C-alpha positions as CSV (number, residue, x, y, z in Angstrom):
1,X,35.8,-100.7,-42.7
2,X,36.6,-103.0,-45.7
3,X,40.0,-104.5,-46.5
4,X,40.9,-102.1,-49.2
5,X,40.1,-99.1,-46.9
6,X,42.2,-100.7,-44.2
7,X,45.1,-101.2,-46.6
8,X,44.7,-97.6,-47.8
9,X,44.8,-96.3,-44.2
10,X,47.9,-98.3,-43.5
11,X,49.6,-97.0,-46.6
12,X,48.7,-93.4,-45.7
13,X,50.0,-93.9,-42.3
14,X,53.3,-95.2,-43.6
15,X,53.5,-92.3,-46.2
16,X,52.9,-89.7,-43.4
17,X,55.7,-91.3,-41.3
18,X,58.1,-91.2,-44.3
19,X,57.3,-87.6,-45.0
20,X,57.9,-86.0,-41.6
21,X,57.5,-88.6,-39.0
22,X,60.8,-87.7,-37.3
23,X,61.4,-88.1,-33.6
24,X,60.3,-84.5,-33.0
25,X,56.9,-85.1,-34.6
26,X,56.5,-88.4,-32.9
27,X,57.3,-86.8,-29.5
28,X,54.8,-84.0,-30.2
29,X,52.0,-86.6,-30.8
30,X,52.8,-88.6,-27.7
31,X,52.3,-85.8,-25.3
32,X,48.9,-84.9,-23.8
33,X,47.1,-82.0,-25.6
34,X,45.6,-79.5,-23.1
35,X,42.3,-78.1,-23.9
36,X,41.7,-74.5,-24.7
37,X,40.5,-71.9,-22.1
38,X,36.9,-70.7,-22.2
39,X,35.9,-67.1,-21.3
40,X,33.7,-65.9,-18.5
41,X,32.7,-62.6,-16.9
42,X,33.2,-61.3,-13.4
43,X,30.4,-62.5,-11.2
44,X,28.9,-59.3,-9.6
45,X,30.8,-56.2,-8.8
46,X,34.3,-56.0,-7.6
47,X,33.1,-54.4,-4.3
48,X,30.7,-57.3,-3.7
49,X,33.6,-59.7,-4.1
50,X,35.4,-58.1,-1.1
51,X,33.1,-59.8,1.4
52,X,33.7,-63.3,-0.2
53,X,37.5,-63.1,-0.3
54,X,39.1,-65.3,2.4
55,X,42.3,-67.3,2.3
56,X,44.5,-68.6,5.2
57,X,47.1,-66.2,6.6
58,X,46.0,-63.6,4.0
59,X,44.8,-60.0,4.5
60,X,43.1,-58.3,1.5
61,X,43.7,-54.6,2.0
62,X,42.1,-53.2,-1.2
63,X,39.3,-54.5,-3.4
64,X,38.1,-51.8,-5.8
65,X,37.0,-51.1,-9.4
66,X,39.5,-49.5,-11.7
67,X,37.8,-47.5,-14.5
68,X,38.7,-48.1,-18.1
69,X,41.5,-45.9,-19.3
70,X,43.0,-45.3,-15.7
71,X,46.0,-47.5,-16.9
72,X,47.6,-47.5,-20.3
73,X,50.1,-50.1,-21.6
74,X,52.0,-49.4,-24.9
75,X,49.7,-46.5,-25.4
76,X,46.5,-48.6,-25.2
77,X,43.9,-48.0,-22.4
78,X,43.4,-50.9,-20.1
79,X,39.7,-52.0,-19.9
80,X,37.7,-51.7,-16.6
81,X,38.9,-54.3,-14.0
82,X,39.0,-55.2,-10.4
83,X,42.1,-54.4,-8.3
84,X,42.9,-56.6,-5.3
85,X,45.9,-55.9,-3.0
86,X,47.0,-57.6,0.2
87,X,49.7,-59.6,1.9
88,X,50.3,-63.1,3.2
89,X,52.1,-64.6,6.1
90,X,53.0,-61.4,7.9
91,X,55.5,-62.0,10.7
92,X,58.3,-60.4,12.7
93,X,61.7,-61.9,12.1
94,X,63.5,-63.3,15.0
95,X,66.8,-62.6,13.4
96,X,66.6,-58.9,12.4
97,X,63.4,-57.9,14.2
98,X,61.9,-56.5,11.0
99,X,58.2,-57.2,9.8
100,X,58.0,-59.3,6.7
101,X,55.1,-60.4,4.5
102,X,54.5,-61.5,0.9
103,X,52.8,-58.5,-0.7
104,X,50.7,-59.0,-3.8
105,X,48.5,-57.3,-6.4
106,X,45.8,-58.9,-8.6
107,X,44.0,-57.3,-11.4
108,X,40.9,-59.2,-12.7
109,X,39.2,-58.2,-16.1
110,X,35.5,-57.9,-16.2
111,X,35.6,-59.9,-19.4
112,X,38.0,-62.8,-18.6
113,X,39.6,-65.1,-21.1
114,X,39.7,-68.0,-18.6
115,X,43.4,-67.8,-18.0
116,X,45.7,-66.9,-15.0
117,X,49.0,-65.1,-15.5
118,X,51.8,-64.9,-12.9
119,X,54.0,-61.8,-13.5
120,X,57.4,-62.4,-12.1
121,X,59.7,-59.5,-11.0
122,X,63.3,-58.9,-11.9
123,X,66.2,-57.8,-9.7
124,X,66.0,-58.4,-5.9
125,X,62.3,-58.1,-6.1
126,X,60.8,-56.0,-3.1
127,X,58.2,-54.2,-5.1
128,X,54.7,-55.0,-6.0
129,X,54.6,-53.8,-9.5
130,X,51.4,-52.9,-11.4
131,X,49.9,-56.3,-12.4
132,X,49.4,-55.6,-16.0
133,X,51.0,-58.8,-17.1
134,X,54.2,-57.7,-18.8
135,X,55.0,-60.2,-21.5
136,X,58.7,-59.5,-22.0
137,X,61.0,-58.2,-24.8
138,X,61.7,-54.5,-25.4
139,X,58.6,-52.2,-25.1
140,X,56.0,-54.9,-25.8
141,X,53.0,-53.8,-27.7
142,X,50.4,-55.7,-25.5
143,X,50.0,-57.1,-22.1
144,X,48.3,-60.0,-20.5
145,X,45.6,-57.9,-18.6
146,X,44.5,-56.3,-21.9
147,X,44.4,-59.8,-23.5
148,X,41.8,-60.9,-20.8
149,X,44.1,-62.7,-18.3
150,X,43.7,-62.4,-14.5
151,X,47.1,-61.2,-13.4
152,X,49.1,-61.4,-10.2
153,X,52.5,-59.6,-9.2
154,X,54.3,-59.7,-5.9
155,X,57.2,-58.5,-4.0
156,X,58.4,-62.0,-3.3
157,X,58.3,-61.6,0.5
158,X,60.1,-58.4,1.4
159,X,59.8,-54.6,0.8
160,X,62.0,-52.2,-1.2
161,X,63.0,-50.8,2.2
162,X,64.3,-54.1,3.2
163,X,66.5,-54.4,0.0
164,X,69.1,-55.7,0.1
165,X,69.2,-56.6,3.8
166,X,66.2,-58.9,3.6
167,X,68.9,-61.6,3.1
168,X,69.7,-61.3,6.8
169,X,66.3,-63.1,7.4
170,X,66.4,-66.9,6.6
171,X,62.7,-67.1,5.6
172,X,62.8,-64.0,3.5
173,X,65.7,-65.7,1.5
174,X,63.5,-68.8,0.9
175,X,60.5,-66.7,0.0
176,X,62.6,-64.8,-2.5
177,X,64.0,-68.0,-3.9
178,X,60.9,-70.1,-4.4
179,X,58.4,-69.9,-1.5
180,X,56.5,-66.7,-2.6
181,X,55.5,-68.2,-5.9
182,X,54.5,-71.5,-4.3
183,X,52.4,-69.7,-1.6
184,X,50.8,-67.1,-3.8
185,X,49.7,-69.5,-6.6
186,X,46.9,-71.4,-4.8
187,X,45.7,-68.2,-3.2
188,X,45.4,-66.5,-6.6
189,X,43.6,-69.4,-8.1
190,X,41.1,-69.3,-5.2
191,X,40.5,-65.6,-5.6
192,X,39.8,-66.2,-9.4
193,X,37.4,-69.1,-8.5
194,X,35.5,-66.7,-6.1
195,X,35.5,-63.9,-8.7
196,X,34.4,-65.9,-11.8
197,X,32.7,-68.9,-10.3
198,X,35.4,-71.3,-11.4
199,X,39.1,-71.9,-11.3
200,X,41.2,-70.8,-14.4
201,X,41.3,-73.3,-17.3
202,X,44.8,-72.4,-18.0
203,X,47.8,-70.8,-16.1
204,X,50.8,-69.0,-17.5
205,X,54.0,-67.7,-16.0
206,X,56.3,-65.0,-17.4
207,X,59.4,-63.2,-16.3
208,X,62.8,-61.9,-17.4
209,X,66.1,-61.7,-15.5
210,X,65.3,-62.7,-11.9
211,X,61.7,-63.1,-13.2
212,X,63.1,-65.6,-15.7
213,X,64.8,-67.5,-12.8
214,X,61.4,-67.5,-11.1
215,X,60.0,-69.0,-14.2
216,X,62.6,-71.7,-14.5
217,X,62.0,-72.5,-10.7
218,X,58.2,-72.7,-11.4
219,X,58.8,-75.1,-14.2
220,X,60.5,-77.4,-11.7
221,X,58.8,-76.8,-8.4
222,X,55.3,-75.8,-9.5
223,X,54.9,-78.0,-12.7
224,X,51.5,-79.0,-11.7
225,X,50.2,-75.4,-11.4
226,X,51.3,-73.9,-14.7
227,X,50.6,-74.9,-18.3
228,X,52.8,-72.4,-20.2
229,X,56.0,-70.9,-18.7
230,X,58.1,-68.2,-20.5
231,X,61.6,-67.5,-19.1
232,X,63.5,-64.5,-20.4
233,X,67.3,-64.1,-20.0
234,X,66.9,-66.3,-17.0
235,X,69.3,-65.9,-14.0
236,X,68.6,-69.4,-12.9
237,X,72.2,-69.7,-11.6
238,X,72.0,-66.2,-10.0
239,X,74.4,-66.8,-7.2
240,X,77.1,-67.9,-9.6
241,X,76.3,-65.0,-11.9
242,X,76.8,-62.5,-9.1
243,X,80.3,-64.1,-8.6
244,X,80.8,-63.7,-12.3
245,X,80.1,-60.1,-12.1
246,X,82.4,-59.4,-9.4
247,X,85.1,-61.4,-11.2
248,X,84.5,-59.1,-14.2
249,X,84.9,-56.1,-12.1
250,X,88.2,-57.4,-10.6
251,X,89.5,-58.0,-14.2
252,X,88.6,-54.6,-15.4
253,X,90.2,-53.0,-12.2
254,X,93.5,-54.2,-13.5
255,X,93.4,-51.8,-16.3
256,X,91.5,-48.9,-14.8
257,X,93.2,-45.5,-15.6
258,X,91.6,-43.5,-12.8
259,X,90.2,-43.9,-9.3
260,X,87.0,-43.0,-7.8
261,X,86.5,-40.5,-4.9
262,X,86.9,-43.3,-2.4
263,X,90.3,-44.3,-4.0
264,X,89.0,-47.5,-5.7
265,X,89.5,-48.3,-9.4
266,X,87.2,-46.5,-11.8
267,X,86.3,-49.4,-14.0
268,X,84.5,-47.2,-16.4
269,X,88.0,-46.1,-17.6
270,X,89.0,-49.7,-18.2
271,X,87.1,-50.2,-21.4
272,X,85.7,-46.9,-22.8
273,X,82.6,-46.5,-25.1
274,X,84.9,-45.9,-28.0
275,X,86.9,-49.0,-27.2
276,X,83.7,-51.1,-26.8
277,X,82.6,-49.9,-30.3
278,X,85.9,-50.8,-31.8
279,X,85.6,-54.3,-30.5
280,X,82.0,-54.6,-31.6
281,X,82.9,-53.4,-35.1
282,X,85.6,-56.1,-35.3
283,X,83.1,-58.8,-34.2
284,X,80.7,-57.6,-36.9
285,X,83.5,-57.6,-39.5
286,X,84.3,-61.3,-38.7
287,X,80.8,-62.6,-37.9
288,X,78.1,-60.6,-39.6
289,X,78.0,-62.5,-42.9
290,X,78.2,-66.0,-41.3
291,X,74.3,-66.3,-41.6
292,X,74.4,-65.4,-45.2
293,X,74.1,-61.6,-45.3
294,X,75.9,-58.5,-43.9
295,X,73.2,-56.8,-42.0
296,X,74.9,-55.8,-38.8
297,X,73.6,-58.8,-36.8
298,X,75.3,-61.9,-35.7
299,X,72.7,-64.6,-36.0
300,X,75.2,-67.6,-36.1
301,X,76.7,-66.9,-32.6
302,X,78.3,-70.3,-32.3
303,X,80.2,-69.9,-35.6
304,X,81.3,-66.4,-34.5
305,X,83.1,-67.7,-31.5
306,X,85.3,-69.9,-33.8
307,X,85.9,-67.0,-36.2
308,X,86.5,-64.0,-34.0
309,X,89.8,-63.6,-32.0
310,X,90.2,-60.7,-29.6
311,X,94.0,-61.2,-29.8
312,X,94.2,-61.2,-33.5
313,X,91.2,-59.3,-34.9
314,X,91.5,-56.1,-32.6
315,X,94.7,-53.9,-33.1
316,X,97.1,-54.0,-30.3
317,X,98.3,-50.5,-29.2
318,X,102.0,-49.7,-29.2
319,X,103.0,-49.2,-25.7
320,X,100.3,-47.9,-23.5
321,X,98.8,-45.3,-25.9
322,X,95.0,-45.6,-25.9
323,X,93.3,-43.5,-28.6
324,X,90.2,-45.8,-29.3
325,X,91.8,-47.4,-32.3
326,X,93.4,-50.2,-30.4
327,X,93.6,-52.1,-27.1
328,X,96.6,-52.5,-25.0
329,X,97.9,-56.1,-24.3
330,X,96.8,-55.7,-20.7
331,X,93.3,-54.7,-21.7
332,X,93.1,-57.6,-24.1
333,X,94.0,-59.9,-21.2
334,X,91.5,-58.3,-18.9
335,X,88.6,-58.2,-21.4
336,X,89.4,-61.8,-22.5
337,X,89.1,-62.8,-18.9
338,X,85.7,-61.2,-18.6
339,X,84.4,-63.1,-21.7
340,X,86.0,-66.3,-20.6
341,X,84.1,-66.3,-17.3
342,X,85.0,-66.5,-13.6
343,X,87.5,-69.1,-12.3
344,X,89.3,-69.6,-9.0
345,X,93.1,-69.9,-8.6
346,X,93.0,-73.5,-9.5
347,X,91.3,-72.8,-12.8
348,X,87.9,-74.3,-11.8
349,X,85.0,-72.6,-13.6
350,X,82.8,-70.6,-11.2
351,X,80.4,-69.2,-13.8
352,X,79.9,-69.5,-17.5
353,X,81.8,-67.8,-20.4
354,X,80.1,-65.1,-22.5
355,X,79.9,-65.1,-26.2
356,X,81.5,-62.2,-28.2
357,X,78.6,-60.3,-29.8
358,X,77.9,-56.8,-31.1
359,X,75.9,-55.5,-28.1
360,X,78.7,-53.8,-26.2
361,X,77.0,-50.3,-25.7
362,X,75.5,-48.7,-22.6
363,X,73.4,-51.8,-21.7
364,X,76.5,-53.9,-21.4
365,X,78.4,-51.2,-19.6
366,X,75.7,-50.7,-17.1
367,X,76.1,-54.3,-15.8
368,X,79.9,-54.9,-16.2
369,X,81.0,-51.4,-15.1
370,X,78.2,-50.5,-12.7
371,X,76.0,-53.1,-11.1
372,X,79.1,-55.4,-10.8
373,X,80.2,-53.3,-8.0
374,X,76.7,-52.3,-6.5
375,X,73.8,-54.6,-7.1
376,X,75.7,-58.0,-7.4
377,X,77.9,-57.7,-4.4
378,X,74.8,-56.7,-2.3
379,X,73.0,-59.8,-3.5
380,X,76.1,-61.9,-2.8
381,X,76.9,-60.4,0.6
382,X,73.5,-60.6,2.1
383,X,71.4,-63.1,0.3
384,X,73.7,-65.7,-1.4
385,X,76.4,-66.0,1.3
386,X,75.9,-68.1,4.4
387,X,76.2,-66.7,7.0
388,X,75.4,-63.3,5.4
389,X,77.9,-60.4,5.9
390,X,77.5,-57.7,8.4
391,X,75.1,-54.8,7.4
392,X,78.1,-52.5,7.6
393,X,79.2,-53.9,4.2
394,X,76.4,-52.0,2.7
395,X,78.4,-48.8,2.6
396,X,81.5,-50.7,1.2
397,X,80.1,-52.8,-1.7
398,X,82.6,-51.7,-4.2
399,X,85.5,-52.7,-1.9
400,X,83.7,-56.0,-1.2
401,X,83.4,-56.7,-4.9
402,X,87.1,-55.9,-5.6
403,X,88.3,-58.0,-2.6
404,X,85.8,-60.9,-3.0
405,X,87.9,-64.1,-3.0
406,X,87.2,-66.6,-5.8
407,X,88.8,-69.2,-3.6
408,X,87.4,-68.7,-0.1
409,X,84.3,-66.5,-0.6
410,X,82.8,-68.1,-3.7
411,X,82.1,-71.5,-2.0
412,X,79.9,-69.8,0.6
413,X,77.0,-69.9,-1.9
414,X,76.9,-73.7,-1.3
415,X,77.1,-73.3,2.5
416,X,74.4,-73.5,5.2
417,X,75.1,-72.1,8.7
418,X,73.1,-71.9,11.9
419,X,69.7,-70.5,11.2
420,X,70.5,-70.3,7.5
421,X,69.6,-74.0,7.0
422,X,69.3,-73.8,3.2
423,X,72.2,-72.6,1.1
424,X,71.5,-70.2,-1.7
425,X,72.5,-72.9,-4.2
426,X,69.5,-74.8,-2.8
427,X,66.8,-72.0,-2.7
428,X,67.8,-70.0,-5.8
429,X,68.1,-72.3,-8.8
430,X,65.6,-75.0,-9.9
431,X,66.2,-78.3,-8.3
432,X,67.4,-81.0,-10.7
433,X,67.1,-78.5,-13.5
434,X,67.1,-80.9,-16.4
435,X,64.4,-83.1,-15.0
436,X,61.3,-81.5,-16.2
437,X,59.4,-84.7,-16.8
438,X,56.5,-83.7,-14.6
439,X,56.0,-80.5,-16.7
440,X,56.4,-82.4,-19.9
441,X,54.1,-85.4,-19.2
442,X,51.3,-83.1,-18.3
443,X,51.4,-81.5,-21.7
444,X,52.7,-78.2,-20.4
445,X,55.3,-76.2,-22.3
446,X,58.4,-74.0,-21.6
447,X,59.7,-71.2,-23.8
448,X,63.0,-69.6,-23.0
449,X,64.7,-66.6,-24.7
450,X,68.1,-65.1,-24.1
451,X,69.9,-62.1,-25.6
452,X,73.4,-63.1,-26.9
453,X,74.7,-59.8,-25.7
454,X,73.4,-60.2,-22.2
455,X,76.2,-59.0,-19.9
456,X,75.0,-60.5,-16.5
457,X,73.3,-63.8,-17.3
458,X,75.3,-65.6,-20.0
459,X,73.4,-66.9,-23.0
460,X,76.2,-69.7,-23.1
461,X,74.9,-70.8,-19.6
462,X,71.4,-71.1,-20.9
463,X,72.3,-72.9,-24.2
464,X,74.4,-75.4,-22.1
465,X,71.4,-76.0,-19.9
466,X,69.3,-76.6,-23.0
467,X,71.7,-79.0,-24.4
468,X,71.7,-81.0,-21.2
469,X,67.8,-80.9,-21.1
470,X,67.8,-82.3,-24.6
471,X,70.3,-85.0,-23.6
472,X,68.0,-85.9,-20.7
473,X,65.1,-86.3,-23.0
474,X,66.6,-88.7,-25.7
475,X,68.5,-85.9,-27.5
476,X,65.4,-83.7,-28.3
477,X,63.4,-81.7,-25.8
478,X,61.7,-79.5,-28.5
479,X,58.3,-81.2,-28.0
480,X,57.8,-79.3,-24.7
481,X,60.8,-76.9,-24.3
482,X,62.3,-74.4,-26.7
483,X,65.1,-71.8,-26.5
484,X,65.4,-68.8,-28.6
485,X,68.5,-66.7,-28.7
486,X,68.1,-63.0,-29.6
487,X,71.0,-61.6,-31.6
488,X,72.6,-58.5,-30.2
489,X,70.1,-58.2,-27.3
490,X,71.4,-57.0,-24.0
491,X,69.8,-58.0,-20.7
492,X,66.1,-58.6,-21.4
493,X,66.0,-55.7,-24.0
494,X,68.2,-53.2,-25.8
495,X,71.3,-53.6,-27.8
496,X,71.6,-53.5,-31.6
497,X,68.8,-56.0,-31.8
498,X,65.2,-56.9,-32.8
499,X,64.1,-57.0,-29.3
500,X,60.3,-56.4,-29.5
501,X,58.4,-59.6,-29.6
502,X,55.4,-61.5,-28.1
503,X,56.1,-65.0,-26.8
504,X,52.7,-65.3,-25.0
505,X,50.5,-65.5,-28.0
506,X,52.6,-68.4,-29.6
507,X,52.8,-70.0,-26.1
508,X,49.0,-70.1,-25.9
509,X,48.8,-71.7,-29.4
510,X,51.3,-74.3,-28.5
511,X,49.7,-75.2,-25.0
512,X,46.0,-75.0,-26.2
513,X,46.1,-75.8,-29.9
514,X,49.3,-78.0,-30.2
515,X,50.8,-75.5,-32.7
516,X,54.6,-75.6,-31.9
517,X,56.3,-72.2,-32.3
518,X,58.9,-72.8,-35.1
519,X,59.8,-69.2,-35.0
520,X,58.8,-66.0,-33.2
521,X,58.8,-62.7,-35.2
522,X,60.8,-59.9,-33.5
523,X,61.0,-56.2,-34.6
524,X,63.8,-53.7,-34.3
525,X,62.7,-50.6,-32.5
526,X,64.1,-48.0,-34.9
527,X,63.2,-44.3,-34.8
528,X,59.7,-44.9,-36.2
529,X,58.8,-47.2,-33.3
530,X,56.5,-46.0,-30.6
531,X,59.3,-46.6,-28.1
532,X,62.6,-46.4,-30.0
533,X,65.7,-48.3,-28.9
534,X,68.7,-45.9,-29.3
535,X,71.0,-48.9,-29.9
536,X,69.4,-49.7,-33.3
537,X,71.7,-48.3,-36.0
538,X,70.1,-45.9,-38.3
539,X,71.6,-47.8,-41.2
540,X,69.0,-50.6,-40.6
541,X,66.3,-48.3,-41.9
542,X,62.6,-48.8,-40.7
543,X,60.6,-51.8,-39.8
544,X,63.3,-54.5,-39.6
545,X,61.9,-57.8,-38.5
546,X,63.7,-61.1,-37.8
547,X,62.6,-64.6,-36.9
548,X,63.7,-65.9,-33.6
549,X,64.7,-69.5,-34.2
550,X,64.5,-72.5,-31.7
551,X,67.9,-73.5,-30.8
552,X,70.1,-74.8,-32.4
553,X,68.6,-73.4,-35.6
554,X,69.9,-70.1,-36.9
555,X,68.1,-67.4,-38.9
556,X,69.8,-67.7,-42.3
557,X,69.4,-65.4,-45.3
558,X,67.6,-66.9,-48.2
559,X,67.3,-63.9,-50.3
560,X,65.1,-60.7,-50.6
561,X,64.6,-57.7,-48.5
562,X,67.1,-57.8,-45.7
563,X,64.7,-56.0,-43.4
564,X,62.0,-58.6,-43.7
565,X,61.7,-61.7,-41.5
566,X,60.4,-63.6,-44.5
567,X,63.8,-63.3,-46.1
568,X,65.3,-65.6,-43.5
569,X,64.7,-69.3,-42.6
570,X,65.4,-71.1,-39.4
571,X,67.9,-73.9,-40.3
């Protein structure tokens, strides 16, 4: 190269640096770029594969061909594929005498795209759901299996019949927390190698709720195994969130106007559907236009918290008259406490606060006024508390929730006791959750999304984590991890929201082509959608789309059709 060419190259380099060489771009270029997956076909028949399948402590119970069209996902027939079912590490518990195993299902497409997909369950697990590779959001229009992935799902080490009492067995607790994923992953990759003649080029992980927790744990504990991890509404602090739910139930119990058949407060009467809609309308009135347009959606959720006041913006009833046009002072105190988050008698925070947002419909109520006295106390009593409660509590879960002590019961999530050598705060959350350097330095990526109206796992908790992750990475983690908040979305889907989106396709582009996802397009499931969302207001019209923006950017209106994502910019 001659001197003039060298000089020109140097000038070009400096110009490029001046025109966009910010720390984010420099960080992107400094990380390894993973190569793209290459496709292959199943080597021989599914039935022939059966004789070759072998893995330690694993029994393969089913190996069979599934004809095209036997399954449909989002109205689309699933192509012919191989179904493999089995279990690992079967044992009899020395504690409760029950038989446990890690059950699983794999589905292998005939035409494989060279990728592996771990489909993580929600809730308390316990079911081997159909391994189609659910990709999150409300009523997704595709799935990983139809995209050519080899997919696995599992029950995380216990059966539905053992829920929620599996927490009585110490090993079942640990399998649920992290060990099932760690155990199944190498087995699944070995099966893929036997089926296609080689291991997967790229591996992806996706889940929402507890599945989002599994994803966050995988990012920390299985960073060498997965190249792209998608965590939806992650309950990565699930033991604390369960405490938060019982705290909410206790606050609402203070203003219940009726009792249930067993004489306990009926918390569905504490904050009625009409009253929830009243509060939602006042939040919209104060916060809707903060993103530049009044469209029934609160995109600038942070600004909303500074603008909306439950005390001042919602009318206070005169006396104790409740007609749906106001809240009593006692109600405001109780609901304010719900949103402020759980604390003990010393005022110490036990779980995060929740942002005020518009999604206060049936999805919100199902958690705050239903699961808070059923599912959450069950998880707390048997899985998160050491030692676990007696099985007799199973018939008294509501009473357990209402009487749960924020001072003496809450600390038990940090305890180990006897055979329960690992506290739930050890086996449930990701260890050292802001240290994802192993994932980052490999060139792997993490995408997290969270509905701002999620009533069980607070989006404030997730944004706080992301801020700490950024701080641990020189102030900017966006070159390997991005968070997208979803306005109005309840837990994983629903709410007055654009909740239908595909994060897997942009994740593949980020991992394998280096194209960072600067936004993800989401669709509101109005009445014209194949699977309508009843929470979408009819006033929105048909076909509304919105960009989901990487935090801390907000989708702001720049002009044009308010139903079109292109009328908004992430800034």
